[in-house]
N, C-alpha and C positions, 0 to 999 in steps of 0.2 A: 548554465543551469537549464535543466529541462522542466517544463511545466506540464503536469498531468491532471486530467480530469478524474476525480474520484467518483465512485458510485455510478458508473456508467450504466445506462439502461436503454432499452429500445427507444424510448421517447427522446433520447439525446441525439438521434440521427437528425432530427429537424431543429434541434437547439444545440448548436456547437460553436465554439470559438476557435478561430485559427491560431489563437495564442497557445493552444495545447499541442504538444508533440507526442503525448502518450495518454492512455486511458487505463484506469484501474477498473477491473471487472471482477465481481464475485464469481469464482469459477463454478461453484455448485449451482448457482442460479443460472448462469450462462448455459450450462449443459442441459438445462431443462427447457431452453428456448426451442421453438419450432425450428426444424432444420432449415426452412426458408430464411428465417431471420438470422440464423447462424451463417448461412452462405452470404447473406447481405453484409453482415458484419465483416467477414473475412475479405470480401471484395472491397469494402469501404476502407479498411485499414491498409490494404495494399495500394489502393488508388491514392490515398492521402499520405502514405508513408508514415502511418501512426504506429507507435509501439504499444504493446499490451503488457499490463501488469496483472496477472491472475492472482487473486487473493484467495487464500485457503485459511479457513478458521479452524482452530483446534478445539473450539467449544463443542463441536459435534464429535462425539466419540466414534472413532473409526479404527479399523484394524489396518495392519500394514498394507495388505493387498488393495484396500480402498484408496489409500494415499497413492499407491503406485498407479492405480487406474486414473486418478485425477491428474497426476503429473504427465502420464503418457497421453491423455486426451488433450491437455494444454499444448504439448509439443506438436501433436498432429494438427490441432486447430490453428495455431498461431505461427508455427514454424519460425522463420527468421525474424518475425515481428515481436517475438516474446522478449521482453526486457529483463524481468526477474520475477520470481514467485514471492509475493508478499504474505508472510506468515503471521497471523494474528491470533491471540488467545480468545478473542471474542468476549472477554470480560475486562474488568478494570485493572486486574493484576495478572501477570504471567505466572506467578509462583504458587497458585492454589494447587491443592492435591489433584483436583480434576484435570487441570492443565498438564501437570507432570505426567499423569497416567496417559493422557491423550498424546502428549509430546513423545512419549516413549515409542509409540507405534510409528509416529512420523519420523523420528530419528532413525529407526530401523529401516524404514522405507527408503530414506535418502542416503543411507550409509553406502559409501563406495561410488555414489553418483556425483558427477560434476555438474551441479545445479547452481544457477544464480539465485541466491536467496537474500531476503531482507526481513528482519523481524520487527514488527510494529509494536511499540509500547502501548499499553493500556493507559487509561486516564490516571490511575494511581501508581503507575510504575516509576521506579527509581533505579539507580545503578544497583542497589541492594536486591530488589525484587527480580531483576533481570540477570542476576549473577550466574544462575545455572546455565542460561543460554550463552552467556559470555564465555563460560568455561568450556562448553561444548563446541562453540563456534567463535573462536577468538578474533577472526578476521572478517566475519560476515557483517555487512552493514546493518545498522539499526535505523529504524524510522521513528523520529520523535515529533511531537506536536510543536510547531515552530513558536507558538505562544506559551502553551502550558508547560512544556518540558524544557524550555530554553535554559533555565538555570542549571540544568545538568549537562548541557552540550559540551562544556569545556572539561567535564570530568569523565567523559566516555571515550575510550581508546579506539573504538570501532570507527570505520567510515560511517558517515551520517547522511541520511536522507530525511526529509521533513514532510509533514502533512499539517494542514490546518483543518481541524474538525468542526470548529464552531463552539467548542467548550468555553464556558465562562462561569466564574463562581456564582453569579447572580442570574444569568439568563442565557438562553441559546443565542448565539451570534449569527444572525442572518447575513448581515453586511458588516464589513470591517471599516470601510471608509478611508479617506485619504490619509489621515494621520497615522492610523495603525498600519496601513499598507506600507507607508513610507518607512516605518520602523522595521517591519518585516523584511523589506527589500534591503535595508541597511545590514540586517543580520545575515542575510543570504550572501552578501558579498564576501563573507569569510569562508563560504563553501561553494565556490564557483562550479564545481563538478558534481554537485548533488542534484537530486530530483526533489521537486516540491509538488505534492499532491494537494489540490484544493478539494475539500470534502464538505465545506460549509454550504448553507442553503443558497447563498448568492454567488456560488463559485463560477458559474458561466458568465454572469453579468460583470463580475469583477476581474475576470481573467486578464483582459487587456491591461489593467492597472498593474497587475503583478508582472506581466511580461515586460 
């Protein structure tokens, strides 16, 4: 299993755990960084042999050429350190009309491309709401929340990766603690080749426990 740091930002250079072997980075935000910071990031991932997961949100309405530009930029920036593109709706469900329209431009942009992709479920997604993506990309991995979506994991035929967002019915989870982490580790044993992204508030502090 690979452990990845979600929501990587410039501040994480000074706050990082060796437990992580990959980082998720919002591609649109990253490309707005100062060139000096981007050079620093590229040197850092090479030195530490860290892999990069560029995230692209479909919530922002883009035309085909804009998606192509993002993909090309990520390839240039990260080269052999690029693990896969994480595609997210940016909303709670993937199947709203807005996402379908935005997804059409993305689908046209990647048609014929051999790209490593992974589609991240929204908080309210189920196998039914993700049905359109499953039909278009039957063998592409899906990323589910290890806590919130676990009940669907046995019903999804795609390869699976996981993320821990911090979602909870009553409150935002900053820390998960020993009991829940032990439960999550037990679940992950069934998916030894998957990737787990930590995106909750205490992700850096709790990373060694997950590792």
